[in-house]
Every structure is written in C-alpha cells, then in structure tokens.
N, C-alpha and C positions, 0 to 999 in steps of 0.2 A: 504494498499499500504505500501510496504518496502522501506526502504531507504538504499542503497547499494553503500558503498564506494568502488571503484576502486582504489587500490595502486600502480598499475600500472601508471595511470595518475595523481592520488590524485582527482578526480572527483565523485560525488555523482548522481546517478540515483533512480527513483522510479521504483517499480516492484511489481507485485501481488503476495500475499503469495503463497507459493509452486512453485515459478519459480526455474527452474534449472540452475545449474552454467553454462551450455552449452548456455542456453538462454539470461543469462545477460553477457557472453563473447560477443555473436553476437551482443548485444546493443552495447558494448563498443569498439569492435574491429574496426571500421573504425576510431576511434580517437586513437588507440594504435599504438606504433612504435614496434611490436614483431617481429624479425628477422627470428624465427622458430615458426613452429606449435605449439599452445598449447595444451597441453595434462593433465594438472591437474592444482590444485588450492590450495591455502591456504585461509582457511576461519577463522578468528581471529586468524592466526597463526598456524592453525590444518590442516594438508594434509586431502583433500577430492577429490574424483572423479567429473569428469565434468556433471555427472548424479545426483550429490547430491542436494536435493531441499530445499530452503530457507524459513523459517517460521518467523525469525525474523530480525531485521536489523542487518547488518554483514558488516566487513571489508573483501574484498576479492581481493587477487593478484593471476594472471594468470601464470602459469609456463609453459616452452617448456621442451625439454627432455634433458637439460642440467644438470649441476649438482644438487644436492638436491633431493626434494619430485618429481620433474617432472622426473628426471632421474630414481628414483627408481619405480615409475609407470609404465612407459614404460619397464622397464626389466621385472616387476613382470609379465606385460600381454604378453610379448614374450614367458616367461617360462610358461605361461597357454597354449599358443598356440603350444608349442613345446610338452607338455605332452598331450593336446587333440589329436595331430597327432601320437603320441605313441600309445595311446588308440584305434585310429579309425583303425591303421593298425594293431597294434599286442594287441588284447585285453587281459588283465590280465599281461601285462608287468609290468615292474617295471622301474621308472624313478627316477634318485638321481641327483639333482642340489647341488651339493658339495662346489665349493669355487670359487672364482674369481682367474683368472691366465692367463698371456698372454694378459691382458686388455680384457677377455671375462670370460666366465662361464663354468668350467668344468663341464661336466654331464656324467653320467654312466647310461648306459641302458642295462637291462637284459629282456631277452625275454622269453617267456614260449612257450612250445610245447607239446600239451596233458598232459599226466599226468607225463611228465618226470621232469618238474620244471624248475629253471633257469639253462642253462649251458654255457659252454664255446663255443664261436663261432670263425670261422676262420675270419682272417682279410678280405678277399674278400666279405665274407658274411657281417661283420659289415660295410664295405663301401656301400655296395648295400642298407643295410637297412638304412643307413644315408642318401642317396641319395632319397629313398623312403619318408623318414621322411620330409626331406627338400621339397619335392614336395608338400607333402601333407599339410604343413604348409602353403606355397604359396597359394594353393588352399582356405583354410581357412581364410587368408587375403584378397584374391581376392573377396571372397563371404560377405566380410566385417561383419562377424558374431559379434553380440553385446555381450558384456561381462553383464551379470546380477547379480546384487548383491541381496542376500536373507537373511533375518534375521528369526533365528528359535530358540528355546528354545534350550540350549547346550545338552538336551538329544536327543532332534531330530536330532542335528546335529550330535551326536555321533552314532546314529541308522545309518543315511545316509552314513557315511565314514565306519562303520564296515560292513555294507552290499557290500561295494566296496572293502574291503580288506585293508583299510589304517590304518594299526594298529599304524601307527606313529602318525596320526592326532588324533586317539581315545585316544591313552595315552596323547596326549598334552592336549586336551579339557577335559578329564575326571580329570586332575590335576589343570586345568586352574582356577576354583573358579568361573567362570562367568555363570550368569544365562541365558543370551542370547549370541548367537554367531551368527557372520556372515560368510557366505559361499557364493563361486560365481559359476555360471554357463556358459559354453561356448556351446551352443547347448544342447546336452543331457550328457554334461561332468561336474562333479561336482568337486570343489577343493577349498583349504582354504588357504587365504594369509593374512598377519597381515598388509596390507596398500592398499590404492586404486589402480584401473585399469584403464585404460584408456576406453573411452566408447564402442569401437568397435574394431576388429583386423585390420580393413583398416587403422588405425592411426600408425601400424608398418610397415613403409616402409624402415627401413634400419637395417639390420641385415644379418647373414650367419650363415651356420651350416657346421661343416666339421670335419674330424675323427683328434683326437688328443689323442696320446699315446695310452692306452688302452679302451678310451672313445671317448667323442665328446667335441668340443669347440664351444659353443655358442657365436657368435660374435655380440657385439652391438655397438649402435652408439658412437662417441666421444664426451667425457664430454664438450670439448668447442665449436663443430661444430658437432650437431647431424645429418646433412645431410650427413655425410660421416662415414664410421666404423672406430672404434678406431684401430689405427696401432697396428698389432700382434706382439708381443715380444716373442721370444723364451726363456722358462726359465725352462730349465731341472733339474737345481738344487732345484729351489722352487716347482716343480712337486713332485720331490723326498722327500722334507721335509713333503708336503702335504700326501704323501704315507706312510711316517712314523707316522704321525698323525692318518690316518686310521688305521694301525696295532696297535697303542697305544688304539685307541676306541674299537678295538676288543678284545684286553687284558681286558678292564674295562668292557665291555660288554654295551658301552653307545654310542651311535651315535646321540641322538636327546634330546630335552628338556623333553619329556616325560619319555624316560630312567632314567635321572637324578631326576627327581620328584620322579617315582616310587621308584628308589633306596632310596632317603632320607626317603620316609614313611616307607619303610622297616627297617630303623634305621642303614642304610650302610653310610652316609655321612662321619664319621670318617675315615672308610677304604678308602672310595674314594679320601679322601684328601691325605692319606697315601700313598696309590698307584700311584698317579699323581706326587706328590713329589718324589717317589722313581724311576720314570720313568725318570724325568727330572735330578735327579742326577746320576742316570746311563749313561745318554747322556754326562753330564759334566765330568764324570771321563773318560769316552772315548776321549773325547777331550783332558783333560789334559794327557792322557796316549800317545797320538799322539804326542802332543807337546814334551812330555819328549822323545820320541823314537827319534824323529828329533833332539831334543838337543844333545842326545848321538852321533848321525851319526856326528854331526859337530865335536866332540871333547870331550876329557874325562873330567872328573871332575878336574884332576890335573893340565891338561894343554889344557884350551878351547882355541880354534883358532877361534871360531866364535860364536856369540850369537844369538838366534832365536829373531825375533820380532813378536809378536802377536798383530795384528791390529783387533780392536772389534768396530762395528758399527752397527747401527739399527736406525729405526724411532723412534718418540716421545713415550715415554711410553712403550717402548718394555722390559723393564726392565734391560738395560745395567748395571746399578750401582751394583745392587745384583749379576748380573750373574759374572762380575768381581770378587767381593769377593769369591764367592763360587768357581771359577775358580781357583784363588790365592790359597785356602784351598787344593784343589785336586792336585795344582801343587807341593805344599809343601810335599802333603804325597807321591808324585814321586819323592823325593828328589832334586826338582828345587825351586831355590829362586825367585819368581816373584818379579818385581819393577814395578809400575804402576803409569801413569799420564794420565791427560786428556788434549785433545786439547786445552778446554776452557782456560787452563793457558796461552797459546800462542795467545790468542786474542790480537789484535792490541787495541792500546787506542781509547777510545770511539770517540773521535774527529776524528779518521783515518777511522771509520767503514764505508764501502760503505753504500749507500742509496737507498732505493727505490723511483720510479718515484713519489709518493706522499709526501716524504721528510723524510719518516721514517726510522730510521736505518734497515739496512738488514742483521740481526745478522746470517743469515743461509748462507750468500755467504761464498765460500771459501777464498776468499780476507779478509775475518773478520780474519782469521788464518795467523799469522805470519810465514808461513810453510818453508820460507828459515831460519829461526833461529831454528825452530823445528829440520830440517833435519840436521843442521850443529852440534846441541846437541846431535842428536841420531847418529851420525857418530863417533863424538867424546867419547861417551860412549861406543859404540861397539870397537874402539880402545883402551879401557881401560882406559881413561882419567876420572878424576874426574871433573864434571861439576855443575855450580850452575844454577838449574832450575828456572824459574819464577813462580810467583803466581798471578793469575788475580784478583783483587779486584773489585768486582761486585756492590759495592757500589759507590766508586769513578770512577769507570770505566777506570782504570789505571792498568796497569802491574807493579808488584812489586818485587823487589829482596830482601829476608829475609834471605838469608844465607842458603838456602836449597840446599845441596852440594849431589851430588848421585856420587858413584864409583861403577860400576858392578863388582860382584865377578865371578870366573869361573863357577859357578853353577847356573847362573843368567839366568832369562828370562824378557825381556822389554815389558811391555804391555803397547800400546798405545790405549786409548777408546775417541770416539767422532763421531760426525755424520759425519766428512768428513774422517775417517779413511781409508777408502777404496778407497778414492779418488787418483787417480796416482800423482796427483801435491803434494801430502802431503809428499811421501816417494819415490818419482821418483829417487833419488840418491841412496836407498838403495837397493842392491842386492835382485832380485827377492826371491832367493834361502833361504834367511834369513826370508822372510815373512810367516806367518801364518795368514790366513785372516778369520775372524768370523763375520756372519752376524747374527743378533738375531732380531726377531720380534714375536709379539703375533699373531700368525696365528690361528686365532678361530676355536678351536677343538670341537665345537658342533653347531647341527643347531636345528633350531625350530622344523622342520619335513624335510620329504624327498624334499621337493619344496621349502622351506624356510630358506635358509642360513642366517648366522649373519655376516654382513660385517665386514672385518678384521679391518677397520677403526673405526668402532663403539666400537670394544672392546677396541682399544687403546684411543679412545675419553673418554669413563667412566673412564678408568684407571688415565688419565692426569685431568680430573674433580676434581677427588677424591685427587689426589697428590696435585693439587694447593689449593684446598680447606683446606686440612689440614696442610699444610705449611703456611697457611695465605696470599698466594700470589695472588690469583685471586678468586673471586666467579666463581660460575658455568656459569653464564651469560658471564663473562667476558671470560673465558676458551673458551666456544663455539664461541664467536665473533671472536675470532683469530683462531680456527680450519682451517678455508678455507687456510689462509695463510702459516699456518703450513703444510699443505697437498700439496700445491704448491709448498713449498719449498722441500719437501721430493721427489716429483717428480723430481726435477731439481738436486738435490744435494746428494741424498741417492740412489734412486730406481735405476738408471743407472748401479750402480756398485755391486749390489748385488749378480748378479750370477759369479762375479770373486771370491767370497768368496771359501776358502777351505772346509768349514763346515757351515752349518745353524742350528740355535737352535732356537726350537720355546718355546716360553715363556708361552703360554696360557695353562691354566688348565679347564678340563671338568666341574669341579666343579665351576669355577670362579664367572659365573652370579649369582648363588645361594648365594655365599658369599658377592659379592659386592651388591646385592639388599638393604639389610637393611641401609646400609650406604648411598648409590646413591638415595634411595628413598627421604630421607630427603634433601639432598643435592641440587637434581633437583628440588624438590618442591618448591626451594626458586625462580626460575627463573619466572619472571612477565609475565602472560599472554597476557599483550599489548606489549612485546618485541619480535624483530624478532627471538631472539634467542630460544624462546619457541616452535618453530616447533620443534627444533631436541631435547629438553629436554622432550617434550611429547612423541615423538617417542621412545627415549631411555627408558622412564619409561614404555611403553607400552610393548615392548618386555622383559624388566625385568620382569613384572607381570607374564610372561609365567613360570618363574624358582621359585619354592618354596623356600623361604628365611632359612638359615642357618647361625649359629652364625661362628665368625671367631675364638672361641677360641681354635682349634685344628690346625690352620694353623701355621706352625713352625716359629721360629723367623729368620731362614734363607730362608724362602720362599721369593720367588720374588715378591708374593701377598703382602708382608709386606711394599713395598715400596709405596703402594697406599691405604694403611688401617691406615695410620696415626700412626703407631706404630712402625717403623724401629729402 
C-alpha cells in the first residue's frame, strides 16, 4: 500500500499501487473544501493529469481551473477539442493556435478544398464555419469523449504525425533529442501537447468560440472564477502588434521551435540573431522618426513653442531600460536631444508607501508615486524652467535631493519611463497633444508548434528570473514565489492602459529561448524539488528543452537581451 499525502488538507491515506489520481481525489473529496471542480494535480510539485497512476509514496495537491497548472490543463484540453472539431468537419484543414489576446486565444483556421489548397474565404463563409465548429465542439463535450495519453518511441510518434501532415510537430520531435515521446488521442484524432490534459471532454463546461478579426477567438474561463467566461476586452492595437510579429516570422521563415532548431543545425544562428536585431532596430528608428516629426510640428529648433513628452511603459522584464537607451540614440540621430528619467525617482518615502492587506508594501500602487510633484516638475520643465529633480535611494527608502538640475533646450524631448507612465493620473495636467505614448512588452514571437503556444508571461518570467539572479537580487525560487503578485499588479496597473498607447513595441526575439536555455537551465535547476516553486521551474525547463541551445556571443551589447544575460 502507498502512503499519499493530500496537501489540500495535509492528511495522509493508504492506496493500492497503481491507484489513479482521480481515485485518490474521490477518496479525499468529502473532506476537501474545493470551491470549483478539480481538473489536474501536482504530484511532488510536478503537474499531472488525473488519470496519472501512482506507484510510490507521493505528495498530491489537487487543482481547479483557476491559475496555474489546472488552468493550463483546461485550456490545452479545450484546444484539442477545437482541433478535433475542425478535423471532423474539414479533414486536412490547418488550425493555428497563435497567442493570447482579449482574455482568450486567437486561432487561425485554413480550410482545404480538393486540390486547390488553402484559400481566402468570404466573411459569411468564415462565420458559418465557426458556427459549425462550435456545434461540433459541443457535441464532443456532450459525448464526454476521453483524452488518452499514449507513450511511444519518438521515431513512432514522428511517423504518426508525418502521416497526418504535421510538419511542425515532426520538426519539433526530430530536434527534441528525446527517446520516447507522449502524444494524446481524442477519438481517432491524434495531437501533441507538452503538458497534461483533463480526463475527458465533459470537464470543459465553460468556453465560447466566436469570429475575431480574420480568425476566431477561443474564450476561456476567468482566472479567478472558472464558472464564468473571462471578460472579453477589445485590443485592436495589441492585435496589430501580433500581426506585425507574424510578418517578421515570415521574413525570417520561422514560426515554431522546430524551424528555429533546423536553422541552428544548418549553422544560421548568427544570421537569425542579426536579422532579429535589425528588425527591432528598424522599428525603433521608425518610432524615433515619428517623435522627431511631431517635435518639428510643435516648433522649430530656434524657437520651440512646445516640447513633446514621451511616455514609456510595459510590464516586468519587457526590456524598458534598454529600449529607452536605443530610442535615445535614434532620437539624437534625428537631431533631437532626449532627457529621460524614471517614475521610480518620485517614489514616496517608504514609510508613506501604501500597504497590501497582508501588511507588505504595495510598491506597484500608483499612490507609491508622488505624481503631484512629478506633474509640477514636468510642467515647469516644459515652460523652460530649470528644475532640481529627485533621486530615490532604494537602500534608505527615501527620496533625496542631490543637486540634479535640468533645463530643457529648444531641441529637447522629455522621456518618462515607468510602470505607471500611461496611467492618466500621472500626467493628467499635461496637454494630450504633447504626449507620445509607447507600450513595450515581450510578446512571444515563436510557438512550440501550431497547437502549442508559449505564454507571454512565461517569456517574461524567464527573463526576470535571470536578471534577478545575475544582479544578486533574488534566487530563482524567490523570483517565482513573487511572480503571482507581480502579475496581479500588472493586471491592475499596467494592462488597462496598454491600448491607449500611440505605438507598441515587441521586445521578444525568435531566437531568444535558444539563447536563454544555457543560462536558465543552471539557474532553474537550483529550485528545490520540495518547494512549491518547483512546479513552475519544472515547466519552464521542460519547454526550454525543446530549443537547441546556442551561445550568446553574437548577441550585440545594445540588444535588449543583454538586460537578462548578466552582461549589460
């Protein structure tokens, strides 16, 4: 008999060898206060599906479809149902699950007809097809079709997917270096996912599918209450940025991890780095030229009547620091003299910082910034005054005045960078026509394959782990433990204002994970297996292993990547 400890109530029970997690859950369920249906579990802090069988003593934590591994298992399973529905209705069609947007998942569907190949379709036809796909998905869910996990040699898995025309999965598995690979079946439909699924389609009760731009949006449960759909948000500018990302992928002939790996094996890593950096630099040049154009419209160099204010924000580890430096260089090349400062220097003294309900300081709250003083200084600078600006001492937790005086010249541009830069409170007294707002984020520009995207937040979490480690600020475990609070703060203080930006900049690189892998493997391996943070460390390591590692020697010193490689 096995001894299984349930971490949800910290009790231990005996079970026969080979008992499934579902059987274990049913035994513990009467004693658990689980507000929502259980969909997955952590076994020794490693995500597993509920059909997983136990053969040794283990710690088990059951999960519902809120944040974390339970949410991801639910979404993967829903995507498989969507894929099966498209194949049942339109054999040979292609489904691309591309990225998260509007609190759902943007999908592109290309239907084949006879020997004509994929073709453009009229909007009425697209809407009709989506209606049919939605109906078929509901039929599969009503039938409660089981998801079956299959283990095979990687050669056999490659053969299975090659027969079905899955070139994306074939390339991924061919370069994975794995001896055995798992794949899933739903009825007679096979697919590959890099994490567990729910036991059967009947678990998927909250979802929607609707037209979205030139594709469709798969809507999913709310992170905090999985009995309801996540509220949809209109995000046209973010959609345009993802569309730009797709155009860059086409230029580089990369769309998934297999493409990256094949290019590396052919010796093209240096070229990929150079083209990725060139595309980003081209975008920065365009932004600088637009700022210069607006600046010239406000007045000439000899008699400037108004000075533009450039506001730059983005979530954690989006690369704001390096972006500001590169933008400043390009502004100088346009004949504009940038002066920049961070909203961090306007932090209130630590004793005056707002607190969270648990008593910790709430450093992400807008009230952490003395925005009244900041607005006063900006207004005076724009009027041509010489102003002494503060500097925040993070060691003492106090604002200091060190004689840092600034006066803008007629050819100046003022740049303000910080997480609250787009919050209207920060610059509410500055005329809107003077503001040029930039939103920057790492919108993951590569997928594992057509049905397995890499979450944007995982990209940024990896960056933050490495930056914190190389700065000696936090261990990987400590960074992961803080990440949930970071994301909640972003949801409250950053993301609501991203669509107000004049321009968005994607700081992610197609080659990024191949460069990060050699660094991240060592750092993530330090997370103890007995810690709750091991679940995220294990997941990040698992998807990194799908990318062949490359050296960072060809990453230029000006690259945004240098912020996170400990060599800035």
